[in-house]
C-alpha positions in Angstrom: 0.0 0.0 0.0 2.8 2.3 0.9 4.6 1.5 -2.2 1.6 2.2 -4.4 1.2 5.7 -2.7 4.8 6.6 -3.6 4.3 5.5 -7.2 1.2 7.7 -7.6 3.0 10.7 -6.0 5.9 10.3 -8.3 3.6 10.3 -11.3 1.8 13.5 -10.1 5.1 15.3 -9.6 6.2 14.4 -13.1 3.1 16.0 -14.7 4.1 19.2 -16.7 1.9 22.1 -17.9 1.2 20.5 -21.2 2.8 20.9 -24.6 5.5 23.5 -24.6 5.1 26.4 -27.2 8.7 27.1 -28.1 7.8 30.1 -30.2 6.0 31.8 -27.3 9.0 31.1 -25.0 11.4 32.5 -27.6 9.4 35.7 -28.0 9.4 36.2 -24.2 13.2 35.8 -24.3 13.5 38.4 -27.0 11.1 40.7 -25.1 13.2 40.3 -22.0 16.5 41.1 -23.7 15.2 43.8 -26.0 13.8 45.8 -23.0 16.8 45.4 -20.8 15.4 42.7 -18.5 18.5 42.5 -16.3 17.8 46.0 -15.1 14.1 45.7 -14.4 12.8 46.9 -11.0 12.1 43.2 -10.1 15.4 41.4 -10.8 15.2 38.2 -13.0 11.8 37.1 -11.8 11.5 35.4 -15.2 14.7 33.4 -14.8 15.9 34.5 -18.3 19.1 36.3 -17.4 21.8 35.2 -19.9 19.4 33.1 -21.9 19.4 33.8 -25.7 17.2 31.0 -27.1 14.8 28.2 -26.2 14.8 24.8 -27.8 13.4 21.3 -27.3 15.9 20.6 -24.6 15.5 23.7 -22.3 12.0 25.0 -23.3 10.1 23.2 -20.6 12.6 24.2 -17.9 12.4 27.8 -19.0 8.6 27.8 -19.0 8.5 26.2 -15.6 10.8 29.0 -14.3 8.4 31.6 -15.6 5.4 30.1 -13.9 5.3 32.8 -11.2 7.2 35.4 -13.2 6.4 39.1 -12.5 3.6 40.4 -14.7 2.8 37.0 -16.4 -0.6 35.5 -16.2 -1.1 32.0 -17.7 -4.3 30.2 -18.9 -5.4 26.8 -17.7 -3.8 25.5 -20.8 -0.6 27.2 -19.8 -0.6 29.8 -22.5 0.2 33.4 -21.8 -3.0 35.5 -21.3 -1.7 38.7 -19.8 1.6 40.6 -19.9 1.4 43.4 -17.3 4.6 45.3 -16.2 3.8 48.7 -14.7 6.7 51.0 -13.7 9.3 48.2 -14.1 12.0 50.3 -15.9 11.5 48.7 -19.3 13.7 50.5 -21.8 13.8 50.1 -25.5 11.6 48.8 -28.3 9.1 46.0 -28.0 10.4 43.4 -30.5 8.6 42.2 -33.6 7.0 38.8 -33.6 4.5 39.5 -30.9 1.9 37.5 -32.8 3.6 34.4 -31.3 1.6 35.3 -28.2 -1.4 34.0 -30.0 -3.7 33.8 -26.9 -2.6 37.1 -25.3 -5.6 39.1 -24.1 -4.0 42.0 -22.2 -0.8 43.9 -22.9 -0.3 46.4 -20.1 3.1 48.2 -20.0 2.5 51.8 -18.6 5.0 54.1 -16.8 8.2 52.8 -18.5 10.6 54.0 -21.2 9.4 52.1 -24.2 10.1 53.8 -27.5 8.0 51.8 -29.9 5.9 48.7 -30.3 5.1 46.6 -33.4 1.8 46.1 -35.2 -0.7 44.3 -33.0 -3.1 43.5 -35.8 -2.4 39.7 -35.7 -2.7 39.3 -32.0 -6.3 38.4 -32.6 -7.5 37.8 -29.0 -6.1 41.1 -27.6 -8.7 43.2 -25.8 -6.7 45.7 -23.9 -3.5 47.6 -24.7 -2.0 50.1 -22.3 1.2 52.0 -23.2 0.5 55.1 -21.2 3.4 57.3 -19.9 6.1 56.0 -22.1 8.3 57.6 -24.8 6.5 56.4 -28.0 6.8 58.9 -30.9 5.2 56.9 -33.7 2.8 54.0 -34.3 3.4 51.0 -36.5 0.6 49.0 -38.1 -2.9 48.6 -36.9 -4.8 47.1 -33.9 -6.8 43.8 -33.8 -10.6 43.9 -34.3 -11.0 42.4 -30.8 -9.6 45.5 -29.1 -11.9 47.1 -26.5 -9.5 49.4 -24.5 -6.6 51.4 -25.8 -4.5 53.7 -23.6 -1.7 55.8 -25.2 -1.8 58.6 -22.6 1.2 60.9 -22.2 3.5 59.8 -25.0 5.0 61.9 -27.8 2.8 60.6 -30.6 2.6 63.3 -33.3 0.4 61.5 -35.9 -2.4 63.2 -37.8 -5.6 62.5 -35.9 -7.5 61.4 -39.0 -4.7 58.9 -39.8 -4.9 57.5 -36.3 -8.7 56.9 -36.5 -8.1 55.2 -39.7 -6.1 52.6 -37.8 -9.0 51.8 -35.5 -11.9 52.1 -37.9 -12.6 48.3 -37.8 -12.6 48.2 -34.0 -16.4 48.3 -33.7 -16.1 46.9 -30.1 -13.8 49.7 -28.9 -15.2 51.0 -25.6 -12.5 53.1 -24.0 -9.9 55.3 -25.8 -7.4 57.6 -24.1 -5.0 59.7 -26.1 -4.4 62.5 -23.6 -1.2 64.4 -23.5 0.3 63.7 -26.9 1.0 65.8 -30.0 -1.8 64.5 -32.2 -2.5 67.2 -34.8 -4.5 67.7 -37.9 -8.1 68.4 -38.7 -10.8 66.5 -36.8 -13.5 67.7 -39.2 -13.2 64.6 -41.3 -13.3 62.2 -38.3 -16.7 60.6 -37.9 -17.4 60.1 -34.2 -21.1 59.3 -34.6 -22.9 56.2 -33.5 -22.4 54.8 -37.0 -18.7 54.2 -36.5 -18.3 54.1 -32.8 -21.5 52.8 -31.3 -19.7 51.0 -28.5 -17.4 53.8 -27.6 -18.4 55.3 -24.3 -15.2 57.0 -23.2 -13.0 59.2 -25.4 -10.2 61.3 -24.0 -8.0 63.4 -26.3 -7.2 66.5 -24.2 -3.9 68.4 -24.3 -3.1 67.8 -28.0 -2.9 70.0 -31.1 -6.1 69.0 -32.8 -7.8 71.6 -35.0 -10.9 71.8 -37.1 -14.6 71.6 -36.2 -16.7 68.8 -34.6 -19.0 68.1 -37.5 -20.1 64.6 -36.6 -20.1 63.5 -33.0 -22.6 61.5 -31.0 -24.2 62.7 -27.8 -23.9 59.7 -25.5 -20.7 59.5 -23.6 -21.4 57.6 -20.4 -17.7 57.2 -19.6 -16.9 60.8 -20.4 -15.7 62.9 -23.4 -12.6 65.1 -22.9 -11.4 67.1 -25.8 -10.2 70.0 -23.7 -7.0 72.0 -24.4 -6.9 71.7 -28.1 -7.5 74.1 -31.0 -11.0 72.9 -32.0 -12.9 75.7 -33.6 -16.2 76.5 -35.3 -19.5 76.2 -33.7 -20.1 74.3 -30.4 -21.8 71.0 -31.4 -25.5 70.9 -31.0 -25.3 67.3 -30.0 -23.2 68.1 -26.9 -25.3 71.0 -25.5 -26.4 69.9 -22.1 -24.2 66.8 -22.1 -22.7 66.9 -18.6 -20.0 64.3 -19.4 -18.5 66.5 -22.2 -15.4 68.6 -21.3 -14.5 70.9 -24.2 -12.9 73.8 -22.3 -9.8 75.6 -23.6 -10.7 75.4 -27.3 -11.6 78.0 -29.9 -15.4 77.8 -30.4 -17.2 80.8 -31.8 -19.0 83.0 -29.2 -22.3 83.1 -31.2 -22.6 79.3 -31.0 -22.8 79.4 -27.2 -25.6 80.1 -24.7 -25.2 81.8 -21.4 -26.7 78.9 -19.6 -23.9 77.2 -17.7 -25.7 73.8 -17.7 -25.7 73.8 -21.5 -21.9 73.5 -21.7 -21.1 71.6 -18.5 -20.4 74.8 -16.7 -18.0 75.8 -19.4 -18.4 78.7 -21.8 -15.4 79.3 -24.0 -15.3 81.1 -27.3 -13.4 83.1 -29.8 -14.7 86.0 -31.8 -15.3 85.3 -35.5 -14.0 88.7 -36.7 -10.3 89.5 -37.0 -9.1 91.9 -34.4 -11.8 91.1 -31.8 -11.5 89.5 -28.4 -14.1 88.1 -26.1 -15.1 89.7 -22.8 -17.5 88.6 -20.1 -19.7 91.1 -18.4 -21.8 89.4 -15.8 -23.6 86.8 -18.0 -23.2 88.6 -21.3 -20.5 87.4 -23.8 -19.4 90.1 -26.2 -16.6 90.7 -28.7 -14.6 93.9 -28.6 -12.4 95.4 -31.3 -8.7 96.1 -30.5 -7.3 99.6 -31.1 -4.7 100.2 -33.8 -1.3 99.0 -32.8 -2.7 96.2 -30.7 -3.3 92.6 -31.5 -6.4 90.6 -30.6 -5.2 87.8 -28.3 -6.5 85.0 -30.5 -3.4 82.8 -30.0 -4.2 82.4 -26.4 -7.2 80.1 -25.5 -9.6 82.3 -23.7 -12.3 80.6 -21.6 -14.2 81.0 -18.4 -16.6 79.0 -16.3 -19.8 80.2 -14.7 -20.5 79.2 -11.1 -23.9 78.9 -9.7 -23.4 82.0 -7.5 -22.6 84.2 -10.5 -18.9 84.1 -9.5 -17.2 84.4 -12.8 -13.7 83.0 -13.0 -11.2 82.7 -15.9 -9.5 79.5 -17.0 -7.0 78.7 -19.9 -6.2 82.4 -20.4 -2.5 83.1 -20.2 -2.9 86.9 -20.8 -4.4 89.5 -18.6 -5.9 91.4 -21.6 -7.6 90.4 -24.7 -5.6 92.9 -26.7 -1.8 93.0 -26.5 0.5 95.7 -27.7 2.2 94.7 -30.9 6.0 94.6 -30.8 5.9 96.7 -33.9 2.7 98.7 -34.0 2.8 99.4 -37.7 2.5 95.7 -38.3 -0.9 95.7 -36.5 -4.0 97.3 -37.9 -7.5 96.8 -36.5 -6.3 94.2 -34.1 -4.8 91.8 -36.6 -1.4 91.5 -38.4 -0.9 93.5 -41.5 0.2 91.8 -44.7 3.8 90.6 -44.5 3.8 90.2 -40.7 3.0 87.2 -38.5 3.2 85.9 -35.0 1.2 86.6 -31.8 2.3 90.2 -31.7 3.1 90.6 -35.4 6.8 90.6 -34.5 8.0 88.5 -37.4 8.1 89.2 -41.1 6.6 86.7 -43.6 8.6 85.3 -46.5 9.5 88.0 -49.0 9.3 90.7 -46.4 12.0 92.5 -44.4 11.8 94.7 -41.3 12.3 98.4 -42.1 11.6 101.2 -39.6 9.4 98.9 -37.4 7.3 97.6 -40.2 7.5 94.6 -42.5 7.9 95.7 -46.1 8.4 93.9 -49.3 11.9 93.1 -50.2 13.2 95.9 -52.5 9.7 97.2 -53.0 10.8 100.8 -53.4 13.4 102.9 -55.3 14.1 105.0 -52.2 16.4 102.5 -50.4 18.3 101.9 -53.7 19.0 105.6 -54.1 19.9 106.0 -50.5 22.1 102.9 -50.7 24.0 104.3 -53.7 24.4 107.5 -51.6 26.0 105.7 -48.7 28.2 103.7 -51.0 29.6 107.0 -52.3 30.1 108.2 -48.8 32.0 105.0 -47.9 34.2 105.3 -50.9 35.0 108.9 -50.1 35.8 108.1 -46.5 38.1 105.2 -47.5 39.8 107.3 -50.1 40.4 110.1 -47.5 41.9 107.7 -45.0 44.2 106.2 -47.7 45.5 109.6 -48.8 45.7 111.6 -45.6 46.2 108.9 -42.9 43.1 110.3 -41.2 44.0 113.6 -39.7 42.1 114.7 -36.6 39.6 116.9 -38.4 38.7 114.2 -40.9 38.4 111.6 -38.1 36.0 113.9 -36.2 33.8 114.4 -39.2 33.6 110.6 -39.8 32.7 110.0 -36.2 30.1 112.7 -36.3 28.5 111.2 -39.4 28.4 107.6 -38.1 27.1 108.8 -34.7 24.3 110.6 -36.5 23.4 107.7 -38.7 23.4 105.2 -35.8 21.3 107.5 -33.6 18.8 107.9 -36.5 18.6 104.1 -36.8 18.1 103.8 -33.0 15.4 106.5 -33.1 13.5 104.5 -35.7 13.6 101.7 -33.1 11.0 103.6 -31.1 7.8 101.5 -31.5 5.8 104.3 -33.1 3.8 104.6 -36.3 6.7 105.7 -38.6 6.0 106.9 -42.1 7.1 105.2 -45.3 10.0 107.6 -46.2 11.7 107.6 -42.8 11.3 103.8 -42.5 12.9 103.3 -45.9 15.7 105.7 -44.9 16.3 103.7 -41.7 16.5 100.5 -43.7 19.5 102.1 -45.5 21.1 103.9 -42.6 21.4 100.5 -40.8 24.6 100.2 -42.9 26.2 102.3 -40.2 25.7 99.2 -37.9 28.5 97.5 -39.8 27.2 94.0 -39.7 25.0 91.6 -41.7 21.9 93.6 -40.8 22.8 95.8 -43.7 22.2 93.0 -46.3 18.6 92.1 -45.6 19.4 88.4 -45.2 15.8 87.7 -44.5 15.2 88.4 -48.2 18.1 86.2 -49.3 17.7 83.2 -47.1 15.1 81.1 -45.3 16.8 81.4 -41.9 14.7 81.9 -38.8 14.6 85.3 -37.1 16.7 83.8 -34.2 19.4 82.4 -36.5 19.6 85.7 -38.3 19.9 87.5 -35.0 22.8 85.2 -34.0 24.5 86.0 -37.3 24.0 89.8 -36.9 25.3 89.7 -33.3 28.4 87.6 -34.2 29.4 89.8 -37.2 28.9 93.0 -35.1 31.0 91.6 -32.2 33.8 89.8 -34.1 35.2 92.4 -36.4 36.1 94.9 -33.5 37.9 92.0 -31.8 39.9 91.1 -34.9 40.6 94.8 -35.6 42.0 95.2 -32.1 44.3 92.2 -32.4 45.7 93.4 -35.8 46.2 96.9 -34.5 48.0 95.8 -31.4 50.3 93.6 -33.5 51.1 96.5 -35.9 51.5 99.0 -33.1 54.0 96.7 -31.3 56.0 96.4 -34.5 56.1 100.2 -35.0 57.2 100.7 -31.4 60.1 98.3 -31.9 61.2 100.1 -35.0 61.0 103.5 -33.2 63.0 102.2 -30.2 65.7 100.9 -32.6 65.9 104.1 -34.5 66.2 106.2 -31.3 69.2 104.3 -30.0 72.5 106.2 -30.5 74.2 103.5 -32.5 75.8 103.9 -35.9 77.5 106.8 -37.6 76.9 110.2 -36.2 76.2 111.6 -39.7 73.1 109.2 -39.9 71.5 110.5 -36.7 69.4 113.2 -38.4 68.0 110.7 -40.8 67.1 108.3 -38.0 65.5 111.1 -36.1 63.4 112.0 -39.1 62.4 108.4 -39.7 61.5 108.0 -36.1 59.2 111.0 -36.2 57.6 109.7 -39.4 56.9 106.3 -37.7 55.4 108.0 -34.6 53.1 110.0 -36.8 52.1 106.8 -38.6 51.5 105.1 -35.2 49.4 108.0 -33.9 47.3 107.9 -37.1 46.7 104.2 -36.8 45.7 104.6 -33.2 43.3 107.3 -34.2 41.7 105.1 -36.8 41.4 102.2 -34.3 39.8 104.5 -31.8 37.3 105.7 -34.4 36.4 102.1 -35.4 35.9 101.1 -31.7 33.6 104.1 -31.1 31.6 103.2 -34.2 31.3 99.6 -33.1 29.9 100.6 -29.7 26.3 100.9 -31.0 25.9 97.7 -33.0 27.6 95.6 -30.4 25.6 97.1 -27.6 22.3 97.1 -29.5 22.5 93.4 -30.4 23.9 92.3 -27.1 21.1 93.8 -25.0 18.5 92.1 -27.3 19.3 88.9 -25.4 17.4 90.5 -22.5 14.2 91.1 -24.5 12.5 88.3 -22.7 9.3 88.2 -20.8 10.7 86.9 -17.5 13.8 89.0 -17.6 12.2 92.4 -18.2 9.2 93.7 -16.4 6.9 94.6 -19.3 3.2 94.7 -19.8 3.1 95.3 -23.5 3.6 91.8 -24.7 1.9 89.0 -22.8 1.1 86.4 -25.4 2.9 83.1 -24.8 2.8 80.3 -27.3 4.8 77.9 -29.4 3.4 77.2 -32.8 5.4 73.9 -33.2 4.0 72.1 -30.1 1.1 74.5 -29.2 2.2 74.7 -25.6 2.7 77.7 -23.4 6.2 79.2 -23.5 7.5 80.2 -20.1 9.8 82.9 -21.2 9.4 84.0 -24.8 11.7 86.3 -26.8 9.9 89.5 -27.9 11.5 89.4 -31.4 10.1 85.9 -32.0 7.5 84.7 -29.5 8.1 81.1 -30.5 11.6 81.2 -29.0 12.1 80.2 -25.4 14.8 82.3 -23.7 15.6 79.4 -21.4 16.8 77.3 -24.3 20.4 76.1 -23.9 21.9 77.8 -26.9 20.1 81.1 -26.2 21.4 81.0 -22.6 25.0 80.2 -23.6 25.1 83.2 -26.1 23.3 85.4 -23.6 26.2 84.8 -21.2 28.7 86.0 -23.7 26.4 89.0 -24.5 26.3 89.8 -20.7 30.1 90.0 -20.7 30.0 92.4 -23.7 27.4 94.5 -21.9 29.6 94.7 -18.9 32.6 95.7 -21.0 30.5 98.3 -22.8 29.4 99.9 -19.6 32.9 99.6 -18.2 34.3 101.4 -21.2 32.0 104.4 -20.5 33.2 104.6 -16.9 36.8 104.0 -17.8 36.8 106.8 -20.4 35.2 109.2 -17.9 38.0 108.5 -15.4 40.7 108.6 -18.0 39.7 111.9 -19.5 39.2 113.4 -16.0 42.8 112.4 -15.1 44.1 113.9 -18.4 42.1 117.1 -17.8 43.0 117.3 -14.1 46.7 117.1 -14.6 46.9 118.9 -17.9 48.2 115.9 -19.9 46.5 116.7 -23.2 49.8 117.1 -25.2 51.7 114.4 -23.4 49.0 111.8 -23.8 47.9 112.8 -27.3 49.8 110.0 -29.1 48.2 107.3 -27.0 44.7 108.7 -26.1 44.3 111.7 -28.4 41.6 110.0 -30.4 39.3 110.1 -27.4 39.4 113.9 -26.8 41.1 115.6 -29.8 37.7 116.2 -31.4 36.8 118.6 -28.6 38.2 121.7 -27.0 39.0 122.0 -23.3 35.3 122.8 -22.5 34.1 119.6 -24.1 36.7 116.9 -23.3 34.1 114.8 -21.6 31.8 114.8 -24.5 32.9 111.4 -26.0 31.9 109.3 -23.0 28.7 111.4 -22.5 27.8 110.6 -26.1 28.4 106.9 -25.5 26.2 107.1 -22.4 23.4 108.8 -24.5 23.6 106.0 -27.1 23.6 103.3 -24.5 20.4 104.7 -23.0 18.8 104.9 -26.5 19.8 101.2 -27.0 18.1 100.2 -23.8 14.9 102.1 -24.6 14.6 100.8 -28.2 16.1 97.3 -28.2 15.0 95.9 -24.8 11.6 97.6 -25.0 10.9 97.6 -21.3 9.0 101.0 -21.5 5.9 102.0 -23.3 6.5 103.9 -26.6 5.3 107.1 -25.0 8.0 106.9 -22.3 10.8 105.8 -24.5 10.1 108.5 -27.1 9.8 111.1 -24.4 13.1 110.2 -22.7 15.0 110.1 -26.0 13.6 113.4 -27.2 14.4 115.0 -23.9 18.1 113.8 -24.1 18.4 115.2 -27.6 17.0 118.6 -26.6 19.5 118.8 -23.7 22.4 117.9 -26.0 21.2 120.5 -28.6 21.2 123.3 -26.0 24.6 122.2 -24.8 26.1 122.2 -28.3 24.7 125.6 -29.1 25.9 127.2 -25.8 29.3 125.5 -25.3 30.3 124.6 -28.9 32.5 121.8 -27.6 33.9 120.6 -30.9 37.4 121.8 -31.8 37.7 124.4 -34.5 40.4 124.4 -37.2 42.4 127.1 -35.4 42.3 125.3 -32.1 43.6 122.2 -33.8 46.6 124.2 -35.1 47.2 125.7 -31.7 47.3 122.2 -30.1 50.0 121.2 -32.6 48.0 118.2 -33.8 50.4 117.8 -36.8 47.5 118.6 -39.1 49.9 120.0 -41.7 47.6 122.9 -42.5 48.3 126.6 -42.5 46.4 129.3 -40.7 43.5 130.5 -42.8 43.7 127.7 -45.3 40.2 126.4 -44.6 38.3 129.4 -43.2 34.9 128.0 -44.3 35.5 124.8 -42.3 36.8 126.5 -39.2 33.7 125.7 -37.1 32.3 122.9 -39.3 32.0 120.3 -36.6 29.9 122.4 -34.3 27.6 123.5 -37.1 27.1 119.9 -38.3 26.4 118.6 -34.8 23.8 121.3 -34.2 22.0 120.6 -37.5 22.2 116.8 -37.0 20.9 117.0 -33.4 18.1 119.3 -34.5 17.0 116.9 -37.2 17.1 113.9 -34.8 15.2 115.9 -32.2 12.4 116.7 -34.8 12.3 113.1 -35.8 12.0 111.9 -32.2 9.3 114.5 -31.6 7.4 113.1 -34.5 7.5 109.7 -32.9 6.2 111.3 -29.7 3.3 112.9 -31.7 2.3 109.6 -33.3 2.2 108.0 -30.0 0.1 110.7 -28.4 -2.2 111.4 -31.3 -4.3 109.1 -33.4 -2.6 109.3 -36.8 -4.7 106.5 -38.4 -8.2 107.7 -38.1 -9.8 110.0 -40.7 -10.1 112.8 -38.2 -6.6 112.2 -36.8 -3.4 114.0 -37.6 -1.8 113.2 -41.0 2.0 113.0 -40.6 2.9 112.2 -44.2 4.1 115.8 -44.9 6.4 115.7 -41.9 7.6 112.3 -42.8 8.6 113.4 -46.3 10.1 116.7 -45.2 12.3 115.1 -42.6 13.4 112.5 -45.1 14.5 115.2 -47.5 16.3 117.1 -44.8 18.2 114.0 -43.6 19.3 113.3 -47.2 20.5 116.9 -47.7 22.5 116.8 -44.5 24.4 113.7 -45.7 25.1 115.4 -49.1 26.3 118.6 -47.4 28.6 116.5 -45.1 30.0 114.8 -48.2 30.8 118.2 -49.7 32.6 119.3 -46.6 34.5 116.1 -46.2 35.7 116.1 -49.8 36.9 119.6 -49.4 38.9 118.6 -46.3 40.3 115.6 -48.1 41.4 117.6 -51.1 43.2 120.2 -49.0 44.9 117.7 -46.8 45.8 115.6 -49.9 47.6 118.5 -51.5 49.5 119.2 -48.2 50.3 115.5 -47.9 51.7 115.4 -51.4 54.0 118.3 -50.6 55.1 116.6 -47.4 55.9 113.3 -49.1 58.0 115.2 -51.8 59.9 117.1 -49.1 60.6 113.8 -47.2 61.9 112.1 -50.4 64.1 115.1 -51.1 65.5 115.1 -47.6 66.2 111.3 -47.7 67.9 111.8 -51.1 70.2 114.5 -49.7 71.1 112.4 -46.6 71.8 109.3 -48.8 74.1 111.3 -51.1 76.0 112.7 -48.1 76.4 109.2 -46.6 77.8 107.9 -49.9 80.4 110.7 -50.1 81.5 110.1 -46.6 81.9 106.4 -47.2 83.9 107.1 -50.4 86.3 109.4 -48.5 86.9 106.8 -45.8 88.2 104.2 -48.4 91.0 106.4 -49.9 94.7 105.5 -49.1 96.2 107.0 -46.0 98.7 109.0 -48.0 96.1 110.6 -50.1 93.6 110.4 -47.4 94.6 113.6 -45.6 94.4 115.7 -48.8 91.3 114.0 -50.1 89.7 114.3 -46.7 90.5 118.0 -46.6 89.0 118.5 -50.0 86.0 116.3 -49.2 85.5 118.3 -46.0 85.5 121.4 -48.0 83.1 120.0 -50.6 80.9 118.0 -48.2 77.5 119.5 -47.1 77.5 121.1 -43.8 76.0 119.2 -40.8 72.5 120.5 -40.2 72.3 123.0 -37.5 69.5 123.1 -34.8 67.2 125.1 -37.0 67.5 122.6 -39.8 66.7 119.7 -37.5 63.6 121.5 -36.3 62.5 121.9 -39.9 63.0 118.2 -40.5 60.9 117.4 -37.4 58.1 119.7 -38.6 58.1 118.1 -42.0 57.6 114.7 -40.5 
């Protein structure tokens, strides 16, 4: 009896689960390895670590080892029915061949790091699929007809919504579908959500996507809930959903006239957009109305505007990221009647469309006018004249002052047109040309030549404005060092005594050349101040970095999500992006250097003025103060400070146009009075008195004696009038029929600005001609002196080579015939010539 018992027990213990399905075991091995099974949260509960393949020898052992494996549920026939691994650190792609799990009913793998899964169409017994909270970006293949529940919540799926519904059109038994928190886009208008196609569907959740279009066909029964909130669904609110309490459609773009004021009709949600361009919705008690935005403002249609109505008439706002339905446009001229003008786009019309460029705060067609072509030709002529003058004269102090004045005037005109006012056509076109004074790629209208984004173009402009001064400084330092070495060599008392006068003359010539080169470098650095500063501070034109109430729209047209810190020049750019932050750090250094330069110049010039070092320091620092008399030595750093304030007011835009125009106009008026009263620029006679080596004679240029002061007064007056015009356009309605027409002022100022540049050209050419004649005489004199010295040295060398016997006699004769050694008066003449 006992023996029979042990025989029966041994037979029971030897019973297995049944016939082993090797294909199923092999797929689970592939699944384990493909999804990094060795690093799952529950270590090796399947017993497959290190296993690569199942065969007839080990298949049964492997299957027995997975009997109680984590997430595996087996049928009575020992076939896999459910694969459920939640938050198990699965990483990678679900491998192909999943149809080997032919009796699988549930595939539940949420809260992992799965990147993709294969087509499930041939897993014919599958009823539930859950890949929520993974990293899936795209779908492959279709789903089985048996599917009842599909969860793809919070992935990165970016498929067109109509394409997705095409994948599940045969799933007539589908009951529960959740697509929340993805990037599904496209038009939902063509999707049929009626009882005809989805009779069994009771729960549909597609909130927080990018779905557009209208709900044309949608059933009314959603016992499990309908959530289409936080999309861009537009058109009329569906009649089938009015009064349906389970429907959640808040934060969309339904038209106001399709809604009722009864809270129960829309599940306590009333959200709408106005159908007319330039209008925004307001709620006054229970009345919904649309209001038109003023000119220069943009209707806040990019921001979902909705509100819910509580039973106690307590009206609250939801889904609205702006405090006002109208926002001030970055460039008011791009906004008319609350919407973007042709050629501009973006939430605040801050960007120009393809084929348009930014000119004077307005998007204008590329080369749509002859005005910029004519002005461009004028500035090319100016550039050639300046270059020719520098080449011929070595840039004397008077010419350098005139060039600095012109460039300063052009740059301040360009900054003035940065005031966000309604500028006229002529001044805007002129600004488009005067931006050549910024000396970077802004001058070439790259937006008309390339398809680069506004941010990329900004990076290019900033880099070209910042790099060339650095390169110029490096080159000048190298050349200056070489000249200093030559001067030190010449000034050493070595060699024949008879060569000393020639070395002295050559040393004076090199010093003059070195001083001229330093003058040119100083002029270039002062010109580079504005473009470097203007583009560097633009990195701070961000919503979170500057307290500003004019631009409040936050969006990203690529992913339709709210942007935390948008850039005012392109609202789709996030200022917290890595590349933007990195370059902003470099721009911060430049801004610190720029402000430090102003402080340094003030202290340096104060020291020179305090200790009367003007003449002693003229070779090194003369370029900073030689343009001014003793009453105006501090004018250069004051001018830089004025420009820096203008940059802050026009490029960072942290003030309303009224305030920025007022401050800039006030600064110009103060400067105008100062120039008229003090006349700080140096006159021609004062330049001679300072011994600036100008090589001019008293009375040679009487008409230009006070040229710089006169030009500065006229230029400042024109800038003041231009800035005052901006102030008027901000204060007065210039667009309405009864408002003020500024066209005549616009054209008049345009002509006056052009005339001023032409007059400057005439004066500069006159100076260049006079200095060129003087320079030619100087070079002839220097060549004659060198020829005399060379001849004398040859004669002395010849005398030294005669025989000793004849040497005394020859030496005596040579001494009698040789030129006399220059006396002190002759040496002073040589010095003056050089």
